Wavefront OBJ file of the C-alpha trace (Angstrom):
o trace
v 15.257 -10.091 21.793
v 13.549 -6.755 21.730
v 13.954 -6.168 25.436
v 13.663 -7.378 29.036
v 12.549 -5.703 32.245
v 13.078 -6.772 35.817
v 10.364 -5.422 38.227
v 9.480 -5.631 41.983
v 6.696 -8.127 42.467
v 4.098 -5.580 43.591
v 0.994 -4.102 42.185
v 2.835 -1.197 40.579
v 4.607 -3.812 38.367
v 1.496 -4.243 36.237
v 1.338 -0.831 34.708
v 5.060 -0.534 34.501
v 5.296 -3.789 32.588
v 2.454 -2.794 30.266
v 4.200 0.671 29.577
v 7.500 -1.033 28.942
v 6.068 -3.493 26.478
v 4.024 -0.747 24.730
v 7.050 1.329 24.091
v 8.892 -1.708 22.618
v 6.049 -2.697 20.350
v 5.315 0.784 19.265
v 8.972 0.842 17.904
v 8.304 -2.183 15.609
v 4.697 -1.527 14.862
v 3.334 -4.964 15.688
v -0.389 -5.151 14.708
v -1.370 -6.988 17.903
v 0.049 -4.605 20.378
v -3.239 -4.159 22.239
v -3.638 -7.990 22.708
v -0.034 -8.130 24.003
v -0.574 -5.475 26.476
v -3.674 -7.032 27.898
v -2.064 -10.434 28.206
v 1.080 -8.958 29.830
v -1.155 -7.367 32.307
v -2.910 -10.455 33.185
v 0.112 -12.529 33.577
v 2.023 -9.967 35.725
v -1.026 -9.641 37.920
v -1.020 -13.439 38.408
v 2.602 -13.449 39.223
v 2.216 -10.706 41.927
v -0.956 -12.265 43.484
v -0.340 -16.031 43.149
v 3.404 -16.737 42.988
v 6.095 -16.762 45.654
v 7.527 -13.544 44.122
v 4.621 -11.602 45.594
v 4.788 -13.322 48.966
v 8.363 -12.765 49.920
v 10.301 -9.461 50.480
v 12.242 -8.486 47.431
v 10.386 -10.866 45.024
v 10.846 -10.034 41.317
v 8.952 -10.406 38.091
v 10.690 -10.449 34.770
v 9.137 -9.742 31.469
v 11.053 -10.639 28.255
v 9.927 -9.694 24.685
v 11.212 -11.102 21.461
v 10.061 -11.140 17.783
v 11.024 -13.557 15.018
v 9.611 -13.155 11.465
v 6.361 -11.524 12.753
v 5.753 -13.866 15.684
v 5.786 -11.996 19.066
v 6.940 -14.106 21.994
v 6.615 -12.830 25.541
v 7.801 -14.627 28.730
v 6.696 -13.613 32.284
v 9.029 -15.150 34.792
v 8.415 -15.387 38.469
v 9.455 -17.568 41.451
v 6.527 -19.973 40.964
v 4.517 -21.665 43.621
v 4.918 -25.106 45.031
v 1.190 -25.503 45.622
v -0.180 -23.967 42.430
v 0.239 -24.579 38.758
v -1.104 -22.467 35.832
v -4.424 -23.673 34.542
v -7.450 -22.360 32.711
v -10.550 -22.173 34.958
v -13.575 -24.077 33.741
v -16.801 -22.063 33.146
v -15.016 -18.791 32.513
v -16.616 -16.345 29.921
v -16.052 -12.795 28.820
v -18.553 -11.705 31.460
v -16.833 -13.449 34.368
v -15.755 -11.145 37.066
v -12.449 -12.979 37.872
v -10.276 -15.903 36.881
v -9.987 -14.794 33.273
v -6.295 -14.338 33.158
v -5.178 -17.519 31.593
v -8.483 -17.882 29.772
v -7.742 -14.723 27.957
v -4.230 -15.910 27.150
v -5.755 -19.071 25.767
v -8.350 -17.255 23.730
v -6.226 -14.444 22.242
v -2.716 -15.967 21.836
v -1.560 -18.062 18.983
v 0.181 -20.370 21.376
v 0.941 -20.442 25.122
v 2.343 -22.570 27.795
v 4.475 -22.785 30.974
v 7.560 -24.521 32.389
v 9.783 -24.625 35.422
v 13.453 -23.506 35.443
v 16.034 -23.287 38.116
v 15.255 -19.573 38.340
v 11.497 -20.030 38.736
v 8.478 -20.453 36.495
v 7.957 -19.197 32.971
v 4.650 -18.512 31.489
v 4.808 -17.577 27.840
v 2.615 -16.697 24.895
v 2.905 -15.938 21.199
v 1.120 -13.632 18.845
v 1.451 -13.849 15.095
v 1.408 -10.931 12.652
v 4.132 -9.221 10.540
v 5.977 -6.367 12.168
v 6.264 -3.275 9.983
v 10.140 -3.119 10.811
v 10.594 -6.576 9.403
v 8.531 -5.938 6.329
v 10.625 -2.854 5.686
v 13.854 -4.833 5.915
v 12.634 -7.253 3.232
v 11.927 -4.494 0.716
v 14.555 -4.106 -2.107
v 16.966 -1.246 -1.690
v 17.503 -0.682 -5.336
v 15.654 2.204 -7.024
v 13.383 0.788 -9.792
v 12.041 2.411 -13.016
v 8.361 3.076 -12.727
v 7.561 1.943 -16.254
v 9.713 -1.184 -16.543
v 10.107 -2.109 -12.887
v 13.785 -2.842 -13.611
v 16.539 -1.288 -11.420
v 17.659 2.148 -12.524
v 21.275 2.806 -13.319
v 23.399 4.291 -10.404
v 24.556 7.803 -10.662
v 27.208 9.557 -8.874
v 25.638 12.428 -6.910
v 28.772 13.436 -5.008
v 30.548 16.796 -5.595
v 32.933 16.653 -8.461
v 31.986 13.135 -9.539
v 30.936 12.032 -12.929
v 29.137 9.040 -14.412
v 31.035 6.406 -16.359
v 30.775 6.922 -20.136
v 28.908 4.278 -21.990
v 31.058 1.651 -23.700
v 29.210 1.841 -26.995
v 29.202 5.072 -28.949
v 25.577 5.719 -30.149
v 24.182 7.717 -33.037
v 22.706 10.988 -31.891
v 19.582 10.816 -34.009
v 18.647 7.121 -33.809
v 20.123 6.336 -30.378
v 21.466 3.104 -31.985
v 25.105 1.983 -31.789
v 27.233 3.686 -34.357
v 28.756 1.548 -37.072
v 32.130 -0.009 -36.303
v 33.595 1.232 -39.569
v 35.011 4.660 -40.287
v 36.722 5.064 -36.844
v 39.728 7.377 -36.117
v 42.808 5.127 -35.400
v 44.163 7.402 -32.643
v 40.976 8.201 -30.697
v 39.006 5.131 -31.665
v 36.012 7.457 -32.127
v 33.872 7.710 -35.290
v 35.422 9.946 -38.064
v 33.754 13.268 -38.540
v 30.683 13.042 -40.638
v 30.784 14.503 -44.205
v 28.164 17.158 -45.050
v 26.851 17.323 -48.585
v 25.718 20.283 -50.563
v 22.091 19.614 -51.695
v 22.441 21.351 -55.043
v 25.863 19.985 -56.213
v 25.747 16.758 -54.270
v 29.393 17.414 -53.383
v 31.036 17.647 -49.953
v 30.565 21.092 -48.392
v 33.768 23.171 -47.802
v 35.711 22.277 -44.717
v 34.590 18.671 -44.430
v 36.554 15.549 -45.120
v 35.809 13.092 -47.965
v 37.980 10.374 -46.394
v 41.456 9.220 -47.378
v 42.478 9.041 -50.870
l 1 2 3 4 5 6 7 8 9 10 11 12 13 14 15 16 17 18 19 20 21 22 23 24 25 26 27 28 29 30 31 32 33 34 35 36 37 38 39 40 41 42 43 44 45 46 47 48 49 50 51 52 53 54 55 56 57 58 59 60 61 62 63 64 65 66 67 68 69 70 71 72 73 74 75 76 77 78 79 80 81 82 83 84 85 86 87 88 89 90 91 92 93 94 95 96 97 98 99 100 101 102 103 104 105 106 107 108 109 110 111 112 113 114 115 116 117 118 119 120 121 122 123 124 125 126 127 128 129 130 131 132 133 134 135 136 137 138 139 140 141 142 143 144 145 146 147 148 149 150 151 152 153 154 155 156 157 158 159 160 161 162 163 164 165 166 167 168 169 170 171 172 173 174 175 176 177 178 179 180 181 182 183 184 185 186 187 188 189 190 191 192 193 194 195 196 197 198 199 200 201 202 203 204 205 206 207 208 209 210 211 212
């Protein structure tokens, strides 16, 4: 659940509910925030004007907002009314001066409905569309090489740290693994390379020709 607000069932509850829901949805970046605000305003207005919550002292209206995999679900809960049930008026159009509340819910929502509980009546609606926060959570956290699109090696950026040395010793010129022969028995590193004199084709002074 993203949040829930409990408001007095009076006219001031309509803008308060709208502002509360707007702040919640701005935090997750839902693409249908405007539709949600319009429908919340219509349903809270119905609760204040037509339910027992708006007729008795201390009546309350609760708005609950949740989101699951991009589907926004909003409940508007009031005391209900024994003599009235939610229904969409016939002959309603965008130009109608009144009675458009549930017609708008029906036209704009992905799904809607109502049911009775021991606490009162719940009128709900859903709006589909991926939230930016949920898309961000699905993105991989590993840095990737721009050319190959493979994960890049991790490096230690902390003070005094160092990266692990590669297991294979590579030739400096070819960047290929060095031959496994000619290794120093104590260090297990390649033996020093022998430099040759180009004129005599003999080892240069100060270099090793190997054992023997």
